[in-house]
Every structure is written in structure tokens, then in C-alpha cells.
C-alpha positions in Angstrom: -188.2 56.8 54.7 -189.9 60.0 56.8 -192.1 60.8 53.8 -192.8 57.3 53.3 -193.7 56.4 56.7 -194.7 59.1 58.3 -196.1 61.9 55.9 -197.7 59.8 53.9 -198.1 57.0 56.1 -202.4 56.3 55.4 -200.8 55.8 51.6 -198.3 53.4 52.8 -200.7 51.4 54.9 -202.2 50.3 51.7 -199.0 49.7 50.0 -198.7 46.2 49.1 -195.0 46.3 50.5 -194.8 42.4 52.6 -194.8 39.0 51.5 -195.8 36.6 53.9 -194.5 34.0 53.5 -195.6 29.9 54.4 -193.7 26.6 53.8 -194.1 23.1 54.4 -192.3 19.6 54.4 -194.4 16.8 53.3 -193.4 13.1 53.9 -193.2 13.5 57.6 -194.8 11.0 58.6 -193.6 7.9 56.6 -190.0 9.3 57.4 -190.7 9.4 60.8 -191.9 5.5 61.2 -189.7 4.4 58.9 -187.7 2.3 61.4 -187.3 -1.4 62.0 -187.9 -3.2 65.9 -184.3 -3.0 67.6 -183.7 0.3 68.9 -187.5 1.5 68.1 -187.4 4.6 70.9 -184.4 5.9 69.8 -185.0 5.6 66.2 -188.4 7.5 66.5 -186.9 10.3 68.5 -184.1 10.8 66.4 -186.0 10.8 63.1 -188.4 13.3 64.9 -185.9 15.5 66.0 -183.7 15.3 62.6 -187.0 16.8 60.9 -187.5 19.5 64.0 -184.2 20.7 63.5 -183.9 20.7 59.7 -186.9 22.6 59.5 -184.9 24.7 61.7 -182.3 25.3 59.9 -183.6 25.7 56.5 -186.1 28.9 57.8 -182.0 30.2 59.4 -180.2 29.3 55.7 -183.4 31.6 54.0 -183.5 34.1 56.9 -179.7 34.1 56.1 -179.6 34.8 52.7 -181.9 37.7 52.7 -180.2 38.9 55.5 -183.4 38.7 58.2 -183.1 38.0 61.4 -185.9 35.4 63.4 -187.8 38.3 64.5 -189.6 37.9 60.9 -190.2 34.3 62.0 -194.1 34.3 62.5 -194.8 30.5 63.6 -192.9 27.0 63.0 -193.7 23.6 63.9 -194.6 20.9 62.7 -193.0 20.9 59.2 -194.9 24.3 58.8 -193.4 28.0 59.1 -194.8 31.3 58.3 -192.3 34.4 58.1 -192.9 38.0 57.0 -190.7 39.4 54.2 -190.2 42.4 52.0 -191.9 42.3 49.0 -189.1 42.9 46.5 -188.2 41.1 43.1 -184.8 40.4 44.7 -186.1 38.7 47.6 -189.0 36.8 45.3 -186.1 35.5 43.3 -183.9 34.4 46.1 -186.8 32.2 47.3 -187.2 30.6 44.3 -183.9 29.7 44.1 -183.6 28.4 47.6 -186.3 26.3 47.4 -185.6 24.6 44.0 -182.4 23.9 45.6 -183.9 22.4 48.6 -186.1 20.1 46.7 -183.3 18.7 44.1 -181.4 18.1 47.4 -184.4 16.1 48.8 -184.6 14.1 45.5 -181.0 13.3 45.7 -181.1 12.1 49.6 -184.5 11.1 50.1 -185.9 10.2 46.4 -189.4 11.5 46.8 -190.0 10.8 50.5 -189.6 14.7 51.7 -190.8 17.6 49.8 -191.4 21.0 50.6 -193.8 23.1 49.3 -193.7 26.6 49.6 -195.7 29.8 48.5 -195.9 33.8 49.5 -198.6 36.2 49.1 -198.3 40.2 48.7 -199.9 41.7 51.3 -200.5 45.3 52.7 -199.7 46.8 56.5 -203.6 47.0 57.0 -204.6 43.6 55.9 -201.8 42.6 58.0 -203.9 44.1 61.1 -200.8 46.8 61.5 -202.9 49.9 60.1 -202.7 53.3 62.0 -206.3 53.7 61.2 -208.9 50.5 61.8 -211.0 51.5 59.4 -213.5 48.8 58.5 -212.8 46.1 60.8 -215.0 43.6 59.5 -213.8 44.3 55.8 -210.1 44.3 57.7 -210.4 41.0 59.3 -211.6 39.2 56.0 -208.4 40.7 54.0 -206.3 39.2 56.4 -208.2 35.5 56.4 -207.8 36.1 53.0 -203.7 35.7 53.4 -203.3 32.4 55.1 -206.1 31.0 52.5 -204.1 31.8 49.6 -200.9 30.5 51.4 -203.0 27.0 51.9 -204.3 26.5 48.4 -201.0 27.8 46.6 -199.2 25.1 48.8 -201.8 22.5 48.1 -201.3 23.4 44.4 -197.3 22.9 44.8 -198.1 19.7 46.6 -200.1 18.1 43.7 -197.6 19.3 41.4 -194.5 18.4 42.9 -191.8 17.9 40.4 -191.3 19.2 36.3 -190.4 17.1 33.7 -187.2 17.5 33.9 -187.4 16.1 37.5 -189.2 13.0 36.3 -186.7 12.0 33.7 -184.1 12.5 36.0 -185.6 10.3 39.0 -186.3 7.5 36.1 -182.7 7.9 34.5 -181.2 7.1 38.1 -178.2 6.1 37.7 -178.1 3.6 40.7 -178.3 0.0 39.4 -177.1 -2.1 42.1 -179.8 -3.3 44.5 -178.3 -5.9 45.6 -178.4 -4.6 49.1 -180.5 -2.0 51.2 -180.9 -0.6 54.2 -182.2 -2.4 56.7 -184.2 0.6 58.4 -185.5 2.7 55.4 -184.6 -0.1 53.1 -183.3 2.7 50.2 -180.2 0.9 48.1 -177.4 3.6 47.9 -175.4 5.3 50.1 -174.8 2.6 52.1 -172.4 1.6 54.8 -170.6 -1.6 55.2 -172.9 -1.8 58.0 -176.0 -2.1 55.4 -177.4 0.7 56.3 -177.7 4.2 55.0 -175.6 6.9 55.6 -178.5 9.2 57.1 -180.0 6.0 59.0 -176.4 5.0 60.2 -175.3 8.6 61.4 -179.2 9.5 62.9 -178.4 5.6 65.0 -174.7 7.4 66.0 -176.3 10.6 67.4 -179.2 9.1 69.2 -178.3 9.4 72.6 -176.6 13.1 72.1 -180.2 13.7 71.3 -181.7 12.5 73.9 -179.3 14.1 75.8 -180.6 16.8 77.7 -176.7 18.8 77.7 -176.1 18.0 73.8 -176.4 20.6 71.6 -175.7 20.9 68.1 -173.3 22.7 65.4 -173.9 23.2 61.9 -170.9 23.0 59.5 -170.3 23.7 55.7 -167.6 21.0 55.6 -167.6 17.3 57.3 -163.7 16.9 56.7 -162.8 19.0 60.1 -164.6 16.0 61.9 -162.5 13.6 63.8 -163.2 10.4 62.1 -166.1 8.3 63.1 -167.7 11.4 64.1 -171.6 10.9 63.8 -173.0 13.7 61.7 -176.0 14.0 59.8 -176.6 15.8 56.5 -178.5 18.9 56.1 -180.0 21.0 53.5 -178.5 22.1 51.4 -175.0 20.5 52.3 -175.0 21.3 55.3 -174.2 18.8 58.6 -174.9 18.5 62.2 -173.4 17.0 64.9 -173.8 17.1 68.4 -171.1 17.9 71.1 -170.8 18.5 74.6 -170.3 23.2 75.5 -166.5 22.8 75.4 -166.5 21.2 71.9 -169.0 23.7 70.5 -166.7 26.8 72.4 -163.9 25.2 70.0 -165.9 25.3 67.0 -166.4 28.5 67.8 -163.3 29.7 68.4 -162.0 28.5 65.4 -165.1 29.7 63.4 -165.8 26.1 61.9 -169.5 26.7 62.3 -172.3 27.7 60.5 -175.1 28.6 63.5 -175.5 26.5 66.6 -178.6 25.4 68.1 -178.8 24.9 72.1 -181.6 22.6 73.7 -184.0 24.1 76.4 -181.1 26.4 77.8 -179.1 29.1 77.2 -175.2 28.2 77.2 -173.0 31.2 78.9 -170.3 32.1 76.3 -172.0 31.2 73.1 -173.6 33.9 71.9 -174.3 32.9 68.4 -176.2 29.8 69.5 -180.3 29.9 69.2 -182.0 28.0 71.8 -184.7 25.8 70.9 -187.7 24.4 73.0 -187.5 20.9 72.7 -190.1 18.3 74.3 -187.4 16.2 75.0 -188.9 14.1 78.3 -187.4 10.8 78.6 -188.0 8.2 82.3 -184.3 7.9 83.2 -182.9 4.3 82.3 -186.2 3.3 80.4 -185.4 3.9 76.4 -187.0 0.5 75.1 -190.7 -0.1 74.4 -189.9 -3.2 76.6 -188.6 -1.0 79.6 -191.6 1.2 79.1 -194.1 -1.8 79.2 -192.3 -3.4 82.7 -192.9 -0.2 84.2 -196.8 -0.3 83.4 -199.1 -1.1 86.3 -201.3 -4.3 85.6 -201.5 -5.4 82.1 -198.3 -5.1 80.7 -199.2 -3.2 77.6 -198.0 0.6 75.5 -200.1 3.2 75.1 -199.5 5.8 72.2 -201.3 9.4 72.5 -201.6 11.6 69.3 -203.4 14.6 70.0 -203.3 18.0 68.7 -205.3 21.1 69.2 -209.0 21.5 67.0 -209.3 24.4 64.5 -206.3 25.8 65.1 -206.2 27.6 61.9 -209.6 29.1 62.5 -207.5 30.5 65.6 -204.5 31.6 63.6 -206.7 34.3 61.3 -209.8 34.6 63.2 -208.4 35.2 67.0 -210.5 34.6 70.0 -214.3 35.9 70.7 -214.3 38.2 67.9 -211.6 40.2 68.8 -208.9 42.0 66.7 -206.5 40.3 65.0 -203.1 41.3 64.1 -199.7 39.9 63.1 -198.3 40.5 66.3 -200.7 38.8 68.2 -200.2 36.0 65.9 -196.7 36.0 66.6 -197.2 36.1 70.2 -199.9 33.2 70.3 -197.6 31.0 68.2 -195.0 31.5 70.6 -197.2 31.0 73.5 -198.1 27.1 71.9 -194.1 26.1 71.1 -193.6 27.5 74.8 -196.3 25.3 76.3 -195.8 21.8 74.0 -192.1 22.1 73.4 -191.0 23.4 77.4 -194.4 23.2 79.7 -194.8 19.7 78.6 -191.5 18.3 79.8 -192.7 19.1 83.3 -196.1 17.8 82.8 -194.9 14.3 82.5 -191.6 15.3 84.9 -194.2 15.8 87.4 -197.4 13.8 86.7 -200.8 14.3 89.1 -203.4 12.1 87.5 -203.1 8.4 87.9 -205.6 5.5 88.0 -204.4 3.8 90.4 -205.0 6.8 93.0 -207.6 8.2 91.6 -209.2 8.6 95.1 -206.9 10.4 96.8 -206.9 13.8 98.3 -203.4 14.8 97.9 -201.6 14.1 94.7 -198.2 12.8 95.3 -196.1 14.1 91.7 -194.2 11.2 90.0 -192.1 11.2 87.2 -194.5 9.7 84.2 -193.2 5.9 82.1 -193.8 8.2 78.9 -191.1 9.2 75.8 -192.1 12.1 73.7 -191.5 11.2 70.5 -192.6 14.6 68.8 -194.1 17.6 70.6 -194.6 21.1 68.8 -196.3 23.2 67.4 -200.0 21.7 67.7 -199.5 18.1 68.1 -197.9 15.4 70.3 -197.0 12.1 70.3 -196.2 10.0 73.0 -195.4 6.3 73.9 -195.2 5.0 77.2 -196.8 2.6 80.0 -200.4 2.1 79.1 -201.5 3.6 82.7 -199.0 6.5 82.6 -200.1 7.5 79.0 -204.0 7.9 79.7 -203.1 9.9 83.4 -200.3 12.0 80.8 -203.0 12.9 78.8 -205.7 13.9 81.5 -202.7 16.3 82.8 -202.0 17.5 79.5 -205.7 18.5 78.5 -206.3 20.2 82.0 -202.7 22.1 82.3 -204.0 23.1 78.3 -207.6 24.2 79.4 -205.9 26.5 82.2 -202.7 27.5 79.5 -205.7 28.9 77.3 -208.1 30.4 79.7 -210.4 27.8 77.8 -210.3 28.9 74.8 -208.5 26.1 73.2 -209.5 22.8 73.4 -207.5 19.4 72.5 -208.7 16.5 70.5 -206.9 13.1 71.2 -206.8 9.5 70.0 -204.7 6.5 72.6 -204.2 3.3 71.8 -202.8 0.1 73.3 -200.6 -2.4 72.0 -198.1 -5.2 73.1 -194.6 -4.2 72.9 -193.7 -6.1 69.5 -196.2 -4.5 68.0 -194.8 -2.6 64.6 -194.9 1.1 65.4 -195.6 2.2 62.2 -199.0 0.5 62.6 -199.3 2.0 66.0 -198.8 5.2 64.7 -201.4 4.9 61.9 -204.5 3.3 64.1 -203.9 5.9 67.2 -203.9 8.7 64.2 -207.1 7.3 62.7 -208.2 7.1 66.7 -207.2 10.9 66.7 -209.7 11.2 63.8 -212.7 9.8 65.2 -212.2 12.2 68.1 -212.4 15.0 66.0 -215.7 14.0 64.6 -217.1 14.3 68.1 -220.3 16.0 68.5 -222.2 16.0 71.9 -226.2 16.9 72.3 -225.4 20.0 72.3 -223.8 20.5 69.1 -220.2 20.9 70.6 -217.8 19.7 68.5 -214.3 17.9 69.0 -212.7 18.3 72.9 -212.6 14.7 73.1 -210.7 11.8 73.4 -211.0 8.0 71.7 -209.9 5.4 73.9 -208.6 1.9 72.8 -211.5 1.9 69.8 -213.8 3.9 68.0 -216.2 2.6 70.1 -215.0 4.8 72.9 -215.2 8.4 71.9 -216.5 10.6 74.7 -215.9 14.9 75.7 -213.0 15.3 77.5 -215.3 16.1 80.6 -217.4 13.1 79.9 -214.0 10.8 80.2 -213.1 12.3 83.7 -215.8 13.2 85.3 -218.6 10.2 84.3 -215.5 7.9 83.3 -213.2 8.4 85.7 -214.3 9.9 89.1 -217.8 8.3 88.8 -217.8 4.9 87.1 -214.5 3.9 87.4 -214.3 4.9 91.1 -217.3 3.3 92.3 -216.3 -0.2 91.2 -212.5 0.1 92.3 -214.1 1.2 95.8 -216.4 -2.0 95.9 -213.4 -4.4 94.6 -211.3 -3.2 97.1 -213.5 -3.2 100.1 -215.0 -6.8 99.0 -211.9 -8.8 98.7 -213.6 -12.1 98.7 -215.7 -10.9 94.5 -212.9 -12.2 92.3 -212.9 -10.3 89.3 -215.1 -13.4 87.3 -217.7 -11.1 88.3 -216.5 -8.5 86.3 -216.2 -10.4 83.6 -219.8 -11.8 83.6 -221.1 -7.7 84.3 -219.0 -7.2 81.2 -220.6 -9.6 79.1 -224.1 -8.4 80.0 -223.3 -4.5 79.4 -222.0 -5.8 75.7 -225.1 -7.7 74.7 -228.0 -5.7 76.5 -229.7 -5.7 73.6 -231.0 -9.3 74.7 -233.4 -8.4 77.6 -232.7 -11.4 79.4 -229.2 -10.3 80.0 -230.4 -7.0 81.9 -232.3 -9.7 84.3 -229.0 -11.7 84.5 -227.2 -8.5 85.2 -229.3 -7.9 88.0 -229.7 -11.7 89.5 -225.6 -11.6 89.1 -225.3 -8.3 91.1 -227.8 -9.8 93.8 -225.4 -12.6 94.4 -222.3 -10.2 95.5 -223.8 -8.7 98.2 -221.5 -9.3 101.4 -222.0 -12.6 103.5 -222.6 -11.9 106.7 -221.9 -15.7 108.0 -218.3 -14.7 106.4 -217.6 -11.0 108.1 -217.7 -11.6 111.6 -216.7 -7.7 112.0 -219.9 -5.8 112.4 -219.1 -2.2 111.7 -217.1 -3.5 108.4 -219.9 -5.6 107.5 -222.1 -2.3 107.7 -219.4 -0.3 105.8 -219.3 -2.9 103.4 -223.2 -3.3 102.8 -223.2 0.3 102.1 -220.6 0.0 99.5 -222.4 -2.6 98.0 -226.1 -1.0 98.0 -224.4 1.6 96.4 -222.6 -0.2 94.0 -225.7 -2.0 93.1 -228.2 0.8 92.7 -225.7 2.6 90.4 -225.3 -0.1 88.3 -228.5 -1.6 87.3 -229.5 2.3 87.1 -226.8 2.6 84.3 -227.7 -0.3 82.5 -231.2 0.8 82.3 -230.8 4.1 80.9 -232.3 4.0 77.1 -229.1 6.1 75.6 -226.6 3.9 76.3 -224.0 6.8 77.1 -224.0 5.0 80.8 -223.4 1.6 79.6 -220.5 2.3 77.2 -218.8 4.8 80.2 -219.3 1.8 82.6 -218.0 -0.5 79.7 -214.5 1.3 79.4 -214.5 2.0 83.3 -214.7 -1.7 84.1 -211.6 -2.3 81.2 -209.5 0.1 82.6 -209.9 -1.1 86.2 -209.6 -4.7 85.0 -206.2 -3.6 83.1 -204.9 -1.7 86.1 -205.5 -5.1 88.1 -203.9 -7.4 86.0 -201.8 -9.9 87.3 -198.3 -9.3 85.7 -197.1 -11.6 83.2 -193.9 -12.3 85.3 -195.4 -12.4 88.4 -197.9 -15.5 87.2 -194.9 -17.0 86.2 -193.2 -16.9 89.4 -190.8 -14.8 88.2 
């Protein structure tokens, strides 16, 4: 080793001594959103967590088989992972056999719903940026990028050629013939319990409260015969079993050596030296576990919002670094760890201590409040939140501002927010909010800056974050809020009429009607005897009239669009709740 690594270091740095390994789980979206409406939020969280811990367990299984540790794990999250290994035939063979076994297991328990595509690329220390002598930085940087490009291409090929002819024959010769019953959650017709649920859905339901519980930790077993009867356990690749328990029960497993590994969530457990701590975005507002609970906690209109967001150009950042700085494997590992800490740890704090709220946008001192939001998934580079509509909008601004500060303005986020009644199918919410997120990714401003945007409610309302915060919220929404709160006699009918004219400004007569309507909103001197209050309202009215007319006349239409969504937000926020209208 001394000769190889010290005396012949220059030669060794050129050797293809390493394997960069990558794997990617397909089918995650469909698996998570295949749930029924009853207990949908718990179901979403449980299925998301199951896939999250499944990936971590697959990582640990392969590390254990190859006698490596998590030091070699470069990145994990969102169903993806990168690990660095030595380049030997034995390691390649072990990886190939293991991945084949996992996919065989997926076929048995999930049919074609889940699949893991994996690949590895041979590389040298120089290509990985670990060189002792930098040499040609531009050339080495290109070689580094090609490692990840090759992995991505190989995995895409694997995904498009998933199964061998033998696998396809086996799928067509399925021995299960009784299709008279199916799982009421995922609709499979095998592995059913007496309650018309498959074994996995039934046990996920049984573990849902433990998954939400902040004090739970999770034990992986090689044999479920040791479990007490009726104890929920979820099967993992390859023939492992996951159970949730408290600290004392966990110590019993360790004492009796009846465990493979242990995962603790967001904290160290004293005495559990064998546990692997995983950061998990698991924020849940106390006592609110259903869509109805979240809807009832909203301000104004009773609606849910779904936020889907992810980091812009993350792949490019991984392989290119920031501002053309030197890229190396150690920097990438640090970078991925920091991202995980933000999206799996800090996000809990951000939701626990919300700062921006639509109902108090003009306050000088921010009272931090808990959000009425549940994290469905947060990790790697993307976020899925569902909650009271006003809290989700506020949280999106908090997350964007915090991430901008956290990344020192080197990374940006794009997001889509959809608004829905609580009975709307969750799969449709996920799909439609995902489409809104895609729309935000297409955004391009006048200066050519791309992404770094938010699409709110419909494709029409796409803004850069700065435009949404500065122009929509702090300018137009704030002015509307100020005017109507200071002029109580002006009902929302004025707003609805203004909104109608804004949406139809292609007809010139509507601009005249808009101006006429503004003139009718002037404070009535006869009704208001307090001279000081009258002067204040007149000043607010004049500012309101001048700005509203200026915005509607702008030629590019940007101000009209900003004004339209600002009116929507104010109307939604001040709308009387259904229960209040019913006199309940």
C-alpha cells in the first residue's frame, strides 16, 4: 500500500480504482398516491415513509454485504442514491446479484409497480476530483461530469428494459387465480387479509400512528416469528421486516440480538449504539390528522392547498459546483448532506415556527405560529406538503426565504400550489399540483432568468418569487387589505366587480367601467362625522384609486395579473366560513 499510494501516487491517481454506483427506485409516485379517502393523510405519510426507509435499508444491505459503512454513501433521497466502492470483480458481481434479487422481490410483492434501476461506472481518483496534482482543471471537470452523465444514461436504459424474457414469462404465468376480492386500498388481489386489505396496506395502516409519533424508532428484523401476535410489521427487501417500537422495546431487541439494524428518527437514543439516525421531515400539527381537520383550521375559505416544490438545476449543481469552483467528491458529499439537513430537519422547525401569514402581512413584529400543515414527503431535493390553504402559501414563502439564505443565494426553488376542497381525490391533487410545479419550471423573466418561480392555483398565475412577494403580496394585496379594512361599508361586491373588469380588459369599455366603479368607492362625507378618520380614509382611497387605475392600464398585463391573484387571496382570506354562514 505504501508503494501504491505514496511512492507511485501519480500513477495510482490515474487508475480506474473506484466504482461510482447509483440506483433509482421507479414507481414511487403511483405507490404513494394509491390510497383510499379514509385516513388519506396517514396513508400518504405512511407510504411515503415506507419508501424512504426502504431505500435506506437497501443502501445498508448492500453496504453490509460489501463490508462498507455509510461513510461511502454520497447521497440518498427521493428514491435515488450514490455510493462509492472499490473497483473489483467481486464487488461488481455482488452488486449485480443483489439488485437482481431486489427486483425479483419487487415482482413478487408489488408486481411491476416498483422497480430499482442500478448502474456503476469505473473511475479514477483524478476523475473524482481527489487528485494530488490538479493539472488541467477544465479537462478533469469534464471527466467528473461524464461519470454522472454515464450513470444517468445507463439507468435510463435499464428503466426502458426492465425485465428479462424469463421475468415476463413468469408474470404471464401468475399462479394467483382468485380475483373475486381485491385490496380496498391498492386494488391487488393477492396477499389479502380478512378485512379486504393486502398484507402491506394493512400493516402500513397499523403502523401509521407510530410513523407519525416523534418518539418511535424502527427495528429491522430477519424473522417476524419473534413478534407478538397482531404486531404490525412491514416487509422490506429482501425478506426483512420493519417494526416500530419505543426505546425500551428496542433495547430488548438489542439485548436478545434479535435485530438486523435499527433506525432512529431525528434524535439519538442513548444506549442504542447500533442505531442509524435518519433525519425525517415529520412535522404534524397536534391533533390534526385528516383533510377535514386541516380545512377547518384554515382562515376564511375552507380549502386545502398542496405544495410541490423542488430545487432548480440540482443535477447541474452536483456535477458543476457553484460559480465554476473546483468540484470534488468530498464537496458533493458535503453538499448532499447539507441539503438533507435542510429538507429533512430544518423544515420541521420552519413549520413549527411559521413567520409569514396572509392575515397579518403588514405587522411589524412577527409572532411565530405553528402551521396547520402535514409533510407528506420532504427530502433529497423536493417537498410535498398539504394543509390549510393560507398556511401552505405562508409556508412556501418561509421555505423559499430560508433556503435562499441557507444556500447563500446559490440555489433556487420552483413550486406549484393547487387549491382544493377536502373531498378532492388526493391522486388528482398530487398530479395537478405537480403540473403547476412543471409550469413554474418553465418560467422565464424579461431578463432571461429561468425557473426560481411559483405557480399558484392555475397555469395563468406564474410569478418569480420576488414578483410574488414584492408585487403581489407587499404591494397589491397589502393595498387591497388596507383599503377594505379601513372602509367597512364597502362590501366585497365592489371587489367582485373590479375583478370582472380586470379579467376582461380586452374590451375598452371595461376600463371606463373600472374607473367609474373606483369613483363610487370614495368615502361618504355625510356618513362619516369624524373629520380625522375621514381624512385618513380619503388618503387611503386616493392611494387605492390611483394605483388600481395605473395597474389596470399597464400595457404588458403583468400588473393586471398580479392584481387579479391579489384580489383572489384577499377574497379567500375574508370569506365567511360555511359553519359561520349556517349559524353553527
